[in-house]
N, C-alpha and C positions, 0 to 999 in steps of 0.2 A: 475250696482248697487253698492249700496253704500257697502263698505268694511265691514267685519265683527266687525271690531271695534267700529263698529256704532251700533252693535244689543242692547247693554248694554243701549246705549244712547236712542234708539228707545224705548225700555220698560220702561225704566226710562219716557221718555216723555208721554208713554201710562198710567202709574202710575199716573203721575200729573194730567194728562186730568182726568182721573176717579175720581182722589181723588176731584180736581176742581169741575167736575159734580156733586159729592156727597154733597161737601160742598153746592153748588147752588139748589139741590133738599131741603135741610135743609132750607136755606134762603127762597125757594120758600114756602113750606110748612109753615113757620112760618110767610112769610107775606100774606098769602091766604085770601084777606079780600076785601071787596067791595072798589073800587077805587071812592072815593066821591070828589076827585080834578079835575077840569075842567079847563085845560089850557086855557089862553087867546089868540085865535087864531090871534090876531094883535101882541101878545109880539113877541119882537126881538129875530130872532134865533141868537144864539153866534157862532154856527159852519157854517165855511165857506162853502156855495155852498152844503147846506145840501141836496135841492133838487137834486142836482148832474147836473143841467141845463148847468153849465158854464164848458168847455173844449172841448179839441179837440180829441186827443188820450187815453188822461186819463183825468179824474175830476180833477178841480182845488181845491186846500185846503185839497187833499189826497193822499193817498199814490199812486206810480204808480201803473196800472193794469200791469199783466204780459202776457196776452194773451193766456195762459194756465189754470190757476187757476181761476183769474180776469179777467172781461171783463166790458167796457163802452160801454153800449148798447143803442138802442133805445126801448123804452118798446114794446114788441111782442104783446100787444093788444092796441097798440096805443093811450093810454089813460093817460099814467104817463109820457112823455117827456123822458129824460133820465135817466136811471137807472143803479145799480151796478148787474153784475151777478157775482156770484162764484159758481164752481165745484170742491166738495172734494172729486170725485171719481179719483183721479189721484195719480198714484204711487208716495209714496214719494220719491223715488230714484229718479223719474223723475223732480219731483216737485224743490227737493233742487237743482239737477243739473243747472235747467233752472234758480231758482233764483240766483244761483252763477250769473249766465251772466248777468240777469238784473242787478243786483246790480253792476255789472262794464260796463253799457251801452248800454246792447243790448235793441230792441225796442219789442214791444209787437207783431207789424205785423211778427216779425219772430221766433215766437213761433215754437217750434216742434210740430208734430201732436201726439195727446194723444194717448198713449199706452194703450192696452187692461189691464183692471183687472178683476180679478178671484176672486169667493169666496174663503174665506171667507171675504176678503179684508181686512183682519187688517194692510195690507204693504200699505195701500193708506193714503194720507193725513189724512180724514176722520178717520181714525184707529189710529193717532196718534196724530200730531199736530193743525188738523183742517185747515183753511183757514183764517189767520188774514187780517182784513181791518183797518188800521188806519187813522186817521185825523191828521190835521194839530195841532198846538197849539193853544188852546183857553184861555185867560186870565179868572180869576176868582178873586173875591174880598174876604178879610176875614170876615169870618160871615155869608158871603150872602148863600142862599138856590137856590137851583138849578133843575129843571124837565128835565128829558132826555128820549125823546123817538124816536122810529122810525118803519117804515113798513117794512115788511118781507114775503115772500113766497117762500116756496118751501118744500123739501124733509128732508134735514137735519135741526136736531136740531139747536140753536143758544145761545149763550152765549154773553153777552155784558156789557162793563165796561165803566165807567168813571176813567182815571188814572192819578192821579196829581204830580206835578214835581215843583221842588222849583226854577228850571229855565227853559228856553229852551235849547232842548237838540237836539241831531241830528235826522232829520227826513229820513235819508237814508233807502233806501229800507231793510225792515228787521231790522233796528237797535235794536228794542228791542225784537228779540226772539232769546232767548239764545242758542237753540239746534243749529239754523242755524248759528249764528254768529261764533261756534265753529266749525262747517262743514265749514264754507267761510274761516275761517283763516287757518284751515289745505288745503284747496284748494289753497289757494294765497299762502303761504308759501312752499308748496309742503312737509310739514312733519307733521306726525301723533302728533296729542297735547301730551306732558307731562304731563302724569295723577299721576307722582309720588308726593312726599312728598311738592314740592315746586310748584305744579302745581297750576297756576293762572285761576280760573275759570270766567266766564263772568258775571259781576255783573251789576243788572238793575239799571237804573237811578231813576227809578220812587220812589217818597215816600210815595203813598196812592195808594188804589185802591177802587173803588165803584162797586158793581156789580146790574147791573138792574134785577128784576124780572120776568123773562119771564112767569110765570105761570098767569100773569095778564095780558097777549095778549088778545086783544078783536078783533073783526070780523072787517077786514076793506073793506069787499066786494071783489070779484073775486078771491077767494082764498087767499087775500092778510090779514096778521094780524098786529094790532097795539099793539108795544109793549111799555108797562110802568109800572114803581112800583105800587104798591099798596096804593096811598095816600101816598108816602113816600118819599120825595123830598132828595137830595144828599147835603151835606155840606163840599166840598171838605177840606176846611180849618179844619175841627175839625175831629180828636185831632191836627192834624199838621197845627199849623198857618204860617208855611214859605211855604205852597203850592201857587203858586201865576199862574201854568197854568194845562191845564188838555187838556187830548186826548181820544176820542172816538176810542174805542177797540170793534170790533164786530167781532164775530169768528163763523160762521157755521163749522159742523162738522160731528156728526156720525147722522144716516147713510149715505153711500155716495151719492152724487147726485147733483142736481142743486139747487141753490137758489138765490133769488134777492133782492134787500134792495133798499128802496127810503126815503125820507123824514125824514133825522137824524135831529133831534131839539133837542136845548138845550137853555132853557129859565130860565130868574128870575121868582124865585117861589114868587107867589103872596099869601101873606096872606089874607084869609079871616076874 
C-alpha cells in the first residue's frame, strides 16, 4: 500500500477529477446540440496509427501499454482488428507501483496479477486518477480548425482532450501525470517529497487543453459509441498562437471496469 503521506494527494486527485467531471458536464450541457458536421471519410488522419493496427507488444505512436491497466489486443468480436483495452478496476496502490517499474523499463508481459478490489472501490484508479492513454505529438498549424473523434465501448465513463504544446516534450510513460510523477520521484530518490515553503511541485508543460463533448456520442454498433463534438471543431492555436503540437488524451475512469478504444481520428475541419 502507498503510505499515509499520499492520502491527501489521493483525495486531491479525487477532487480534481470530480471538478473536471463537473466542468465536463457543464460543457456537455452547453454543447448538447445536433451534430451537423460530417467528416470526409477520405480526409487524412493526423493521428499516427489511430486505428492501432501497427505495433507488436504496444501500438506505434502511442504510450506503451502496461499489461495491468492497459492492453494491446485483438478485438474479441473479430470485427475491428487491433484495439486498446483499459481496466480502471485496479487498486491505485498496485497501479502506481507497477507504473514505476514500467517507467524504468519493465515489460507488459511481466505485469503482476490483478489484486482483488472491494466495494465501494474508491481506492481504485477509477476512483482517483482514471487510466490515461496518450498519443505521440501531432503537428498543428496556426489558425486551422481540427475535428477529433474516437470509438469507445465499455462500462466506465470517459473524458478526452486535445492537449497543446509549444514544442515536443517527453513522451516517457506518465510524463504528464502530476501525482504519478511525484510518486515516481519519491520512489526513485527514496525520500519523501519536501512539501515545505520551498517545495517544487510538478509543472505541466502543456499550454492549452480542449475537451471533447462526450454527450454527443452516437451509436456505432455492437455496443460501440462514436465520440465527437457537437459541430464544434478544435482550434488549438486560439488563443495561444505559439501552440505547434497537440497530443490526444483519452481517460476512462468511473465506474470501475473494462473499456475498449479504437479509430482515434484528428482531421482538418472542412468549412462548408
